[in-house]
TORTI-915172 format. One record per residue: x, y, z of N, C-alpha, C in turn; residue number from 1. Coordinates in Angstrom, 2 decimals, padded with zeros to 5 digits, m for minus. Layout:
<recs>
REC:X:Y:Z:X:Y:Z:X:Y:Z:NUM
...
</recs>
This chain:
<recs>
REC:011.32:011.20:013.31:012.60:011.74:013.78:013.74:011.00:013.10:1
REC:014.72:011.75:012.60:015.87:011.14:011.93:016.82:010.55:012.96:2
REC:017.12:009.25:012.84:018.00:008.60:013.81:019.45:009.01:013.62:3
REC:019.81:009.46:012.43:021.21:009.78:012.16:021.44:011.27:012.44:4
REC:022.17:011.56:013.48:022.43:012.93:013.86:023.57:013.49:013.02:5
REC:023.32:014.63:012.29:024.41:015.17:011.45:025.53:015.69:012.31:6
REC:026.73:015.64:011.77:027.89:016.17:012.47:027.94:017.67:012.25:7
REC:027.93:018.46:013.31:027.93:019.92:013.23:029.30:020.43:013.62:8
REC:029.93:021.19:012.73:031.24:021.75:013.02:031.11:023.23:013.29:9
REC:031.75:023.70:014.33:031.69:025.11:014.67:032.62:025.90:013.76:10
REC:032.14:027.05:013.28:032.95:027.92:012.43:033.86:028.75:013.30:11
REC:035.00:029.17:012.79:035.88:030.04:013.57:035.17:031.34:013.91:12
REC:035.50:031.91:015.03:034.84:033.13:015.50:035.04:034.29:014.56:13
REC:036.08:034.28:013.75:036.35:035.37:012.84:035.45:035.36:011.63:14
REC:034.73:034.21:011.43:033.87:034.09:010.26:034.61:033.58:009.05:15
REC:035.94:033.44:009.15:036.73:032.91:008.04:036.65:031.39:008.03:16
REC:036.69:030.75:006.90:036.67:029.28:006.85:037.94:028.71:007.47:17
REC:037.79:027.53:008.02:038.95:026.88:008.64:039.97:026.54:007.59:18
REC:041.26:026.72:007.90:042.30:026.37:006.93:042.37:024.87:006.75:19
REC:042.63:024.40:005.55:042.71:022.96:005.33:043.90:022.37:006.05:20
REC:043.77:021.11:006.40:044.89:020.41:007.04:046.06:020.38:006.07:21
REC:047.26:020.59:006.61:048.43:020.68:005.75:048.63:019.43:004.92:22
REC:048.38:018.27:005.56:048.55:017.01:004.82:047.52:016.87:003.72:23
REC:046.26:017.25:004.00:045.21:017.15:003.00:045.48:018.09:001.84:24
REC:046.01:019.30:002.15:046.25:020.27:001.11:047.33:019.81:000.15:25
REC:048.25:019.02:000.67:049.38:018.58:m000.15:049.01:017.49:m001.13:26
REC:047.84:016.79:m000.89:047.46:015.67:m001.74:046.10:015.95:m002.36:27
REC:045.97:016.00:m003.69:044.68:016.21:m004.33:043.68:015.14:m003.90:28
REC:042.38:015.51:m003.90:041.35:014.59:m003.43:041.33:013.30:m004.24:29
REC:041.52:013.42:m005.56:041.46:012.22:m006.40:042.59:011.26:m006.03:30
REC:043.79:011.82:m005.77:044.91:010.95:m005.40:044.70:010.33:m004.03:31
REC:044.12:011.16:m003.10:043.84:010.60:m001.77:042.87:009.44:m001.88:32
REC:041.86:009.59:m002.75:040.88:008.52:m002.93:041.50:007.26:m003.49:33
REC:042.38:007.43:m004.49:043.05:006.27:m005.08:043.97:005.59:m004.07:34
REC:044.68:006.42:m003.29:045.58:005.85:m002.29:044.81:005.07:m001.24:35
REC:043.66:005.62:m000.82:042.84:004.92:000.16:042.30:003.61:m000.38:36
REC:041.89:003.61:m001.64:041.36:002.39:m002.26:042.45:001.33:m002.36:37
REC:043.67:001.76:m002.73:044.78:000.81:m002.83:045.13:000.22:m001.46:38
REC:045.10:001.06:m000.43:045.41:000.58:000.92:044.36:m000.42:001.38:39
REC:043.08:m000.12:001.09:042.00:m001.04:001.48:042.12:m002.36:000.74:40
REC:042.45:m002.29:m000.57:042.61:m003.51:m001.35:043.78:m004.35:m000.84:41
REC:044.86:m003.68:m000.46:046.03:m004.39:000.07:045.70:m005.05:001.40:42
REC:044.94:m004.36:002.25:044.55:m004.92:003.54:043.66:m006.13:003.35:43
REC:042.73:m006.04:002.40:041.84:m007.17:002.12:042.63:m008.37:001.60:44
REC:043.57:m008.10:000.69:044.39:m009.19:000.14:045.22:m009.86:001.22:45
REC:045.75:m009.06:002.16:046.54:m009.63:003.25:045.67:m010.48:004.16:46
REC:044.44:m010.02:004.41:043.52:m010.78:005.25:043.14:m012.09:004.57:47
REC:042.85:m012.03:003.27:042.50:m013.25:002.53:043.67:m014.24:002.52:48
REC:044.89:m013.72:002.46:046.07:m014.59:002.48:046.17:m015.33:003.81:49
REC:045.89:m014.63:004.90:045.93:m015.28:006.22:044.82:m016.32:006.33:50
REC:043.67:m015.99:005.79:042.52:m016.91:005.85:042.74:m018.10:004.92:51
REC:043.36:m017.85:003.76:043.56:m018.91:002.79:042.41:m019.05:001.82:52
REC:041.63:m017.98:001.64:040.51:m018.01:000.69:040.33:m016.63:000.09:53
REC:040.30:m016.55:m001.24:040.05:m015.28:m001.93:038.56:m015.20:m002.24:54
REC:037.92:m014.15:m001.75:036.48:m014.02:m001.87:036.06:m013.49:m003.24:55
REC:035.11:m014.18:m003.86:034.49:m013.66:m005.07:033.55:m012.51:m004.72:56
REC:032.96:m012.60:m003.53:032.05:m011.55:m003.04:032.69:m010.90:m001.81:57
REC:033.41:m009.80:m001.97:034.10:m009.16:m000.84:033.14:m008.70:000.26:58
REC:031.87:m008.46:m000.09:030.90:m008.02:000.91:030.71:m009.08:001.98:59
REC:030.77:m010.34:001.62:030.64:m011.42:002.61:031.77:m011.35:003.63:60
REC:032.98:m011.10:003.14:034.12:m010.99:004.05:033.95:m009.80:004.98:61
REC:033.54:m008.66:004.44:033.36:m007.47:005.26:032.27:m007.69:006.31:62
REC:031.18:m008.34:005.91:030.08:m008.58:006.84:030.50:m009.50:007.98:63
REC:031.33:m010.48:007.67:031.78:m011.44:008.68:032.56:m010.78:009.81:64
REC:033.14:m009.61:009.54:033.95:m008.91:010.54:033.25:m007.68:011.12:65
REC:032.00:m007.46:010.78:031.29:m006.27:011.23:030.44:m006.55:012.46:66
REC:030.82:m005.95:013.58:030.05:m006.07:014.82:028.83:m005.17:014.74:67
REC:027.77:m005.55:015.42:026.53:m004.78:015.36:026.72:m003.35:015.82:68
REC:027.70:m003.11:016.68:027.95:m001.75:017.18:028.46:m000.82:016.08:69
REC:028.98:m001.39:014.98:029.53:m000.58:013.90:028.46:m000.14:012.91:70
REC:027.23:m000.65:013.06:026.16:m000.30:012.13:025.50:001.00:012.54:71
REC:025.11:001.80:011.55:024.34:003.01:011.84:022.95:002.60:012.29:72
REC:022.25:003.45:013.05:020.93:003.09:013.59:019.94:002.60:012.55:73
REC:020.01:003.16:011.35:019.04:002.78:010.32:019.37:001.45:009.66:74
REC:020.56:000.92:009.90:020.98:m000.32:009.25:020.42:m001.53:009.99:75
REC:020.18:m002.61:009.24:019.64:m003.84:009.81:020.73:m004.61:010.54:76
REC:020.34:m005.28:011.64:021.31:m006.11:012.36:021.80:m007.25:011.47:77
REC:021.02:m007.59:010.44:021.43:m008.63:009.51:022.66:m008.27:008.71:78
REC:023.06:m007.00:008.74:024.26:m006.56:008.05:025.50:m006.72:008.93:79
REC:025.32:m007.22:010.16:026.47:m007.55:011.01:026.79:m009.03:010.82:80
REC:027.74:m009.53:011.58:028.19:m010.91:011.43:027.22:m011.94:012.00:81
REC:026.15:m011.54:012.65:025.35:m012.46:013.45:024.71:m013.58:012.64:82
REC:024.15:m013.27:011.47:023.54:m014.33:010.66:024.60:m015.30:010.13:83
REC:025.73:m014.75:009.72:026.82:m015.61:009.25:027.35:m016.49:010.38:84
REC:027.36:m015.97:011.59:027.80:m016.76:012.75:026.89:m017.97:012.93:85
REC:025.58:m017.76:012.83:024.60:m018.85:012.95:024.89:m019.94:011.92:86
REC:025.10:m019.52:010.68:025.38:m020.49:009.61:026.72:m021.18:009.84:87
REC:027.74:m020.40:010.16:029.07:m020.96:010.33:029.16:m021.95:011.47:88
REC:028.40:m021.72:012.53:028.37:m022.63:013.68:027.97:m024.03:013.22:89
REC:026.93:m024.11:012.40:026.44:m025.41:011.95:027.32:m026.02:010.87:90
REC:027.89:m025.18:010.01:028.82:m025.70:009.00:030.05:m026.29:009.68:91
REC:030.58:m025.58:010.68:031.72:m026.08:011.43:031.41:m027.42:012.08:92
REC:030.24:m027.53:012.70:029.85:m028.79:013.34:029.80:m029.95:012.37:93
REC:029.27:m029.70:011.16:029.20:m030.76:010.16:030.58:m031.18:009.69:94
REC:031.43:m030.20:009.40:032.77:m030.52:008.87:033.60:m031.25:009.92:95
REC:033.58:m030.79:011.16:034.36:m031.44:012.21:033.81:m032.83:012.49:96
REC:032.49:m032.99:012.45:031.90:m034.33:012.64:032.39:m035.28:011.57:97
REC:032.46:m034.82:010.34:032.96:m035.64:009.23:034.43:m036.00:009.45:98
REC:035.22:m035.01:009.88:036.64:m035.26:010.15:036.82:m036.31:011.25:99
REC:036.05:m036.17:012.32:036.16:m037.11:013.43:035.73:m038.52:013.02:100
REC:034.66:m038.60:012.26:034.15:m039.91:011.82:035.21:m040.66:011.02:101
REC:035.94:m039.94:010.17:036.96:m040.57:009.35:038.25:m040.82:010.12:102
REC:038.57:m039.95:011.07:039.85:m040.06:011.78:039.84:m041.10:012.90:103
REC:038.67:m041.36:013.47:038.57:m042.28:014.61:037.53:m043.37:014.31:104
REC:037.88:m044.32:013.45:036.91:m045.35:013.03:036.47:m046.27:014.16:105
REC:037.25:m046.35:015.24:036.89:m047.25:016.34:036.20:m046.54:017.50:106
REC:036.05:m045.23:017.40:035.42:m044.47:018.49:033.91:m044.63:018.43:107
REC:033.30:m044.76:019.62:031.84:m044.86:019.65:031.22:m043.46:019.63:108
REC:029.88:m043.43:019.62:029.16:m042.15:019.51:029.47:m041.23:020.67:109
REC:029.63:m041.80:021.88:029.91:m040.98:023.05:031.24:m040.26:022.95:110
REC:032.28:m040.99:022.54:033.60:m040.37:022.42:033.62:m039.33:021.32:111
REC:032.97:m039.64:020.17:032.92:m038.68:019.08:032.22:m037.40:019.50:112
REC:031.16:m037.54:020.28:030.41:m036.37:020.74:031.26:m035.50:021.66:113
REC:032.04:m036.14:022.54:032.91:m035.38:023.45:033.98:m034.64:022.67:114
REC:034.56:m035.31:021.70:035.58:m034.67:020.89:035.00:m033.49:020.09:115
REC:033.82:m033.71:019.55:033.17:m032.65:018.78:032.90:m031.42:019.66:116
REC:032.36:m031.65:020.84:032.03:m030.55:021.74:033.28:m029.74:022.09:117
REC:034.40:m030.41:022.27:035.64:m029.71:022.61:036.17:m028.89:021.44:118
REC:036.02:m029.42:020.24:036.60:m028.77:019.07:035.79:m027.57:018.57:119
REC:034.47:m027.58:018.79:033.63:m026.51:018.23:033.21:m025.48:019.28:120
REC:033.68:m025.61:020.51:033.30:m024.63:021.53:033.90:m023.27:021.19:121
REC:033.32:m022.22:021.77:033.72:m020.85:021.45:035.21:m020.62:021.70:122
REC:035.74:m021.21:022.78:037.15:m021.01:023.11:038.06:m021.55:022.00:123
REC:037.68:m022.68:021.42:038.48:m023.25:020.33:038.43:m022.36:019.10:124
REC:037.23:m021.85:018.80:037.08:m020.94:017.66:037.89:m019.66:017.89:125
REC:037.86:m019.15:019.12:038.62:m017.95:019.44:040.12:m018.19:019.28:126
REC:040.59:m019.38:019.66:042.00:m019.71:019.50:042.41:m019.69:018.03:127
REC:041.53:m020.22:017.17:041.82:m020.21:015.73:041.89:m018.77:015.23:128
REC:040.93:m017.95:015.66:040.93:m016.54:015.25:042.20:m015.83:015.69:129
REC:042.66:m016.11:016.91:043.91:m015.51:017.40:045.10:m015.96:016.57:130
REC:045.14:m017.25:016.26:046.28:m017.78:015.51:046.35:m017.18:014.10:131
REC:045.22:m016.75:013.56:045.18:m016.13:012.24:045.33:m014.61:012.31:132
REC:045.41:m014.09:013.53:045.58:m012.65:013.70:044.38:m011.84:013.27:133
REC:043.17:m012.32:013.59:041.95:m011.67:013.12:041.44:m010.58:014.05:134
REC:042.02:m010.45:015.24:041.44:m009.56:016.24:041.39:m008.11:015.76:135
REC:042.40:m007.65:015.06:042.44:m006.25:014.64:041.60:m005.97:013.41:136
REC:041.05:m007.00:012.79:040.23:m006.82:011.60:038.75:m006.64:011.93:137
REC:038.38:m006.81:013.20:036.99:m006.68:013.59:036.57:m005.21:013.55:138
REC:035.44:m004.93:012.92:034.93:m003.56:012.82:033.96:m003.29:013.96:139
REC:034.32:m002.35:014.83:033.50:m001.99:015.98:033.02:m000.55:015.84:140
REC:031.98:m000.21:016.62:031.51:001.16:016.69:032.43:001.98:017.57:141
REC:032.00:003.20:017.88:032.81:004.10:018.71:032.72:003.69:020.17:142
REC:033.76:003.03:020.66:033.84:002.64:022.07:035.22:003.01:022.58:143
REC:035.36:003.08:023.90:036.65:003.39:024.49:037.68:002.32:024.20:144
REC:038.93:002.68:024.36:040.02:001.75:024.05:039.93:000.47:024.88:145
REC:039.70:000.62:026.18:039.63:m000.58:027.03:038.40:m001.41:026.70:146
REC:037.27:m000.74:026.43:036.05:m001.47:026.06:036.24:m002.16:024.72:147
REC:036.95:m001.50:023.82:037.21:m002.08:022.50:038.01:m003.36:022.62:148
REC:039.06:m003.34:023.45:039.89:m004.53:023.63:039.09:m005.69:024.20:149
REC:038.24:m005.39:025.21:037.42:m006.45:025.82:036.42:m007.01:024.82:150
REC:035.80:m006.12:024.05:034.78:m006.54:023.09:035.38:m007.40:021.99:151
REC:036.53:m006.98:021.48:037.18:m007.76:020.43:037.49:m009.18:020.93:152
REC:037.97:m009.28:022.16:038.31:m010.58:022.72:037.07:m011.45:022.90:153
REC:035.96:m010.82:023.33:034.76:m011.59:023.63:034.06:m012.11:022.38:154
REC:034.25:m011.44:021.24:033.54:m011.85:020.03:034.43:m012.63:019.06:155
REC:035.66:m012.93:019.44:036.57:m013.63:018.53:035.99:m014.96:018.04:156
REC:035.42:m015.73:018.96:034.84:m017.01:018.56:033.68:m016.84:017.59:157
REC:032.85:m015.81:017.84:031.73:m015.52:016.94:032.23:m015.13:015.56:158
REC:033.27:m014.30:015.51:033.83:m013.85:014.24:034.36:m015.04:013.44:159
REC:035.01:m015.96:014.12:035.55:m017.14:013.44:034.43:m017.97:012.81:160
REC:033.33:m018.16:013.55:032.19:m018.89:013.01:031.56:m018.14:011.84:161
REC:031.47:m016.81:011.96:030.93:m015.99:010.87:031.80:m016.12:009.63:162
REC:033.10:m016.15:009.82:034.02:m016.30:008.69:033.79:m017.63:007.99:163
REC:033.59:m018.69:008.75:033.31:m020.00:008.15:032.03:m019.95:007.34:164
REC:031.01:m019.28:007.90:029.76:m019.13:007.16:029.96:m018.35:005.87:165
REC:030.77:m017.30:005.91:031.04:m016.49:004.72:031.79:m017.30:003.67:166
REC:032.77:m018.08:004.09:033.53:m018.92:003.14:032.60:m019.95:002.51:167
REC:031.71:m020.52:003.30:030.75:m021.52:002.80:029.86:m020.91:001.72:168
REC:029.34:m019.71:001.97:028.48:m019.06:000.99:029.25:m018.65:m000.26:169
REC:030.50:m018.25:m000.09:031.30:m017.74:m001.20:031.88:m018.86:m002.04:170
REC:032.35:m019.93:m001.40:033.07:m020.98:m002.13:032.48:m022.36:m002.01:171
REC:031.41:m022.51:m001.24:030.78:m023.81:m001.10:031.38:m024.66:000.02:172
REC:030.86:m025.86:000.15:031.28:m026.76:001.25:032.77:m027.06:001.17:173
REC:033.30:m027.30:m000.03:034.70:m027.69:m000.16:035.63:m026.61:000.35:174
REC:035.33:m025.36:000.02:036.17:m024.26:000.49:036.12:m024.14:002.01:175
REC:034.93:m024.27:002.58:034.80:m024.21:004.03:035.52:m025.38:004.69:176
REC:035.41:m026.57:004.10:036.07:m027.75:004.65:037.59:m027.59:004.63:177
REC:038.12:m027.00:003.56:039.56:m026.78:003.49:040.03:m025.83:004.59:178
REC:039.26:m024.77:004.83:039.62:m023.82:005.89:039.59:m024.52:007.26:179
REC:038.54:m025.28:007.53:038.42:m025.94:008.83:039.52:m027.00:009.00:180
REC:039.77:m027.78:007.98:040.80:m028.81:008.09:042.18:m028.21:008.34:181
REC:042.49:m027.09:007.70:043.78:m026.44:007.92:043.94:m025.99:009.36:182
REC:042.87:m025.53:009.95:042.95:m024.90:011.27:042.50:m025.78:012.43:183
REC:041.88:m026.92:012.12:041.40:m027.79:013.20:042.05:m029.17:013.21:184
REC:042.81:m029.51:012.18:043.34:m030.87:012.09:044.24:m031.20:013.26:185
REC:045.21:m030.33:013.55:046.11:m030.60:014.67:045.37:m030.58:015.99:186
REC:044.40:m029.69:016.13:043.59:m029.65:017.35:042.80:m030.94:017.52:187
REC:042.36:m031.52:016.42:041.62:m032.78:016.48:042.54:m033.92:016.90:188
REC:043.75:m033.91:016.40:044.69:m034.99:016.74:045.17:m034.89:018.18:189
REC:045.30:m033.68:018.68:045.78:m033.47:020.05:044.79:m032.57:020.79:190
REC:043.73:m033.17:021.33:042.74:m032.36:022.05:043.39:m031.55:023.16:191
REC:042.95:m030.31:023.33:043.53:m029.43:024.34:043.12:m029.83:025.74:192
REC:041.98:m030.46:025.87:041.52:m030.89:027.19:041.39:m032.40:027.21:193
REC:041.78:m033.06:028.29:041.60:m034.52:028.35:040.14:m034.88:028.23:194
REC:039.85:m035.84:027.37:038.45:m036.22:027.15:037.91:m037.06:028.30:195
REC:038.78:m037.83:028.93:038.36:m038.66:030.06:039.44:m038.63:031.14:196
REC:039.04:m038.97:032.36:040.00:m039.06:033.45:041.05:m040.11:033.10:197
REC:042.34:m039.78:033.18:043.38:m040.75:032.79:043.35:m042.03:033.63:198
REC:042.92:m041.93:034.89:042.82:m043.14:035.71:041.76:m044.08:035.13:199
REC:040.65:m043.50:034.65:039.60:m044.31:034.04:040.09:m044.95:032.75:200
REC:040.81:m044.16:031.95:041.34:m044.68:030.68:042.29:m045.85:030.94:201
REC:043.18:m045.69:031.91:044.15:m046.74:032.21:043.46:m047.99:032.74:202
REC:042.47:m047.81:033.60:041.75:m048.96:034.16:041.01:m049.73:033.08:203
REC:040.34:m049.01:032.17:039.62:m049.69:031.10:040.58:m050.43:030.18:204
REC:041.73:m049.82:029.91:042.72:m050.49:029.07:043.25:m051.74:029.75:205
REC:043.55:m051.64:031.03:044.05:m052.81:031.78:043.03:m053.95:031.76:206
REC:041.77:m053.62:031.96:040.73:m054.65:031.95:040.61:m055.30:030.57:207
REC:040.77:m054.47:029.51:040.68:m055.03:028.16:041.82:m055.99:027.86:208
REC:042.94:m055.86:028.63:044.10:m056.74:028.46:044.09:m057.90:029.46:209
REC:043.01:m058.01:030.24:042.92:m059.08:031.23:043.74:m058.84:032.48:210
REC:044.11:m057.59:032.71:044.91:m057.23:033.89:043.99:m056.80:035.03:211
REC:044.49:m056.82:036.26:043.70:m056.33:037.39:043.65:m054.80:037.38:212
REC:042.89:m054.25:038.32:042.81:m052.79:038.45:044.17:m052.22:038.84:213
REC:044.60:m051.12:038.21:045.89:m050.52:038.57:045.96:m050.18:040.05:214
REC:047.15:m050.36:040.63:047.37:m050.05:042.05:048.21:m048.78:042.15:215
REC:047.74:m047.84:042.98:048.45:m046.58:043.19:049.10:m046.60:044.57:216
REC:050.38:m046.24:044.63:051.13:m046.30:045.87:051.87:m044.98:046.11:217
REC:051.67:m044.40:047.29:052.39:m043.18:047.62:053.86:m043.51:047.86:218
REC:054.72:m042.87:047.10:056.16:m043.11:047.21:056.80:m042.13:048.17:219
REC:056.36:m040.87:048.10:057.02:m039.84:048.90:056.09:m038.65:049.07:220
REC:056.24:m038.02:050.23:055.54:m036.75:050.48:056.56:m035.73:050.96:221
REC:056.61:m034.60:050.29:057.58:m033.57:050.65:056.87:m032.23:050.78:222
REC:057.62:m031.21:051.25:057.07:m029.87:051.36:056.38:m029.65:052.69:223
REC:056.03:m028.39:052.99:055.36:m028.06:054.26:053.95:m028.63:054.31:224
REC:053.38:m028.65:055.50:052.06:m029.23:055.70:051.00:m028.51:054.88:225
REC:051.15:m027.18:054.74:050.13:m026.41:054.03:050.30:m026.46:052.51:226
REC:051.44:m026.96:052.05:051.69:m027.02:050.61:052.49:m028.28:050.27:227
REC:051.89:m029.45:050.45:052.63:m030.70:050.24:052.77:m031.05:048.76:228
REC:053.74:m031.88:048.48:053.94:m032.46:047.15:053.98:m033.97:047.29:229
REC:053.17:m034.64:046.50:053.09:m036.10:046.58:053.72:m036.74:045.34:230
REC:054.46:m037.80:045.58:054.97:m038.64:044.49:054.25:m039.98:044.58:231
REC:053.55:m040.35:043.53:052.74:m041.56:043.52:053.16:m042.44:042.35:232
REC:053.20:m043.74:042.57:053.52:m044.70:041.51:052.28:m045.52:041.20:233
REC:052.06:m045.80:039.92:050.98:m046.71:039.51:051.63:m047.99:039.00:234
REC:051.04:m049.12:039.38:051.65:m050.42:039.05:050.62:m051.34:038.41:235
REC:051.09:m052.07:037.40:050.31:m053.12:036.74:051.24:m054.30:036.49:236
REC:050.75:m055.53:036.62:051.59:m056.71:036.44:052.27:m056.74:035.07:237
REC:053.57:m057.03:035.07:054.31:m057.14:033.83:054.77:m055.82:033.25:238
REC:054.43:m054.69:033.90:054.84:m053.38:033.40:055.67:m052.65:034.45:239
REC:056.59:m051.84:033.99:057.36:m051.02:034.93:056.44:m049.97:035.53:240
REC:056.61:m049.66:036.82:055.77:m048.62:037.43:055.97:m047.27:036.74:241
REC:054.96:m046.42:036.84:055.06:m045.05:036.32:054.75:m044.11:037.47:242
REC:055.49:m043.01:037.57:055.33:m042.09:038.69:054.82:m040.73:038.23:243
REC:054.15:m040.06:039.21:053.65:m038.72:038.94:053.73:m037.86:040.18:244
REC:053.87:m036.55:040.00:053.93:m035.59:041.10:052.68:m034.72:041.08:245
REC:052.22:m034.33:042.29:051.05:m033.46:042.37:050.87:m032.88:043.75:246
REC:050.07:m031.84:043.82:049.80:m031.20:045.10:048.83:m031.96:045.97:247
REC:048.26:m033.03:045.43:047.40:m033.93:046.20:047.63:m035.34:045.67:248
REC:047.20:m036.33:046.47:047.38:m037.69:046.00:046.61:m037.94:044.71:249
REC:045.40:m037.39:044.65:044.57:m037.57:043.46:045.24:m036.99:042.22:250
REC:045.80:m035.79:042.37:046.47:m035.16:041.23:047.70:m035.96:040.81:251
REC:048.45:m036.45:041.78:049.65:m037.24:041.47:049.27:m038.55:040.80:252
REC:048.17:m039.16:041.23:047.70:m040.40:040.60:047.34:m040.17:039.14:253
REC:046.70:m039.04:038.85:046.34:m038.74:037.47:047.57:m038.57:036.59:254
REC:048.58:m037.91:037.15:049.82:m037.72:036.39:050.49:m039.06:036.14:255
REC:050.54:m039.90:037.17:051.15:m041.22:037.01:050.42:m042.04:035.96:256
REC:049.09:m042.00:035.98:048.30:m042.73:034.99:048.58:m042.19:033.59:257
REC:048.68:m040.87:033.47:048.97:m040.25:032.16:050.33:m040.68:031.65:258
REC:051.32:m040.77:032.55:052.66:m041.20:032.15:052.63:m042.62:031.61:259
REC:051.91:m043.50:032.30:051.84:m044.89:031.83:051.06:m044.99:030.52:260
REC:049.99:m044.22:030.40:049.20:m044.21:029.15:050.06:m043.80:027.98:261
REC:050.85:m042.74:028.16:051.72:m042.25:027.09:052.81:m043.27:026.77:262
REC:053.39:m043.84:027.80:054.49:m044.78:027.61:054.05:m046.05:026.89:263
REC:052.87:m046.55:027.25:052.38:m047.81:026.68:051.59:m047.63:025.39:264
REC:051.43:m046.37:024.97:050.71:m046.10:023.73:049.24:m046.45:023.78:265
REC:048.65:m046.21:024.96:047.21:m046.51:025.12:046.39:m045.55:024.28:266
REC:045.48:m046.06:023.51:044.61:m045.24:022.66:043.31:m044.91:023.36:267
</recs>
């Protein structure tokens, strides 16, 4: 049985052939073909400009953006982005590990591992894809508008990893490293999520300086009973207190610790 169902068009009841579309009739087929090729080439060039890499093999770029739903039944799933995603995931991990190793010479294995996990998670990859405006370049099969929007959002991280894999195959490690460094360097310097509890960071720093454990003191409580606001101060000998606000004492203590960490330049 043939998996590809032919498209059947109904003939007009009069038996006369359907009139050509007015727009199609106005443009010869050869010119329409050239115009379509130019538009596709321009779109590819614009995409490569956003990515920062010109592909020697354009098929790699196309494959990186092809969702399995866009493949005809007879086509192999290997022609979608999935294999490139597998490769790109590991290439990204290697490049970011190298970046972290060089950027944080005093960090131990545990801290490097936490930073790596934060930087290579799907959400981080999806953020990079969004920042490059890649969402509309994803090739999907025939799905509804709402389903299409959800699907594009859910696969953004995968597409980003597939793109890294495609760049690696097309231009080698150096090209992939340049792409990752451009898009992950600032994220590496300023992690989006705190790697450790700020109270723990402050306490460890205080101990390393021969200071006692930081003392947290409630300064003020305001607001209704069901929605209170706490102002808490953290104190260490020889340092000015730092204050923080929060909906609970614990939250306010974390803010206060973060303020002191930032002020004292704790690494």
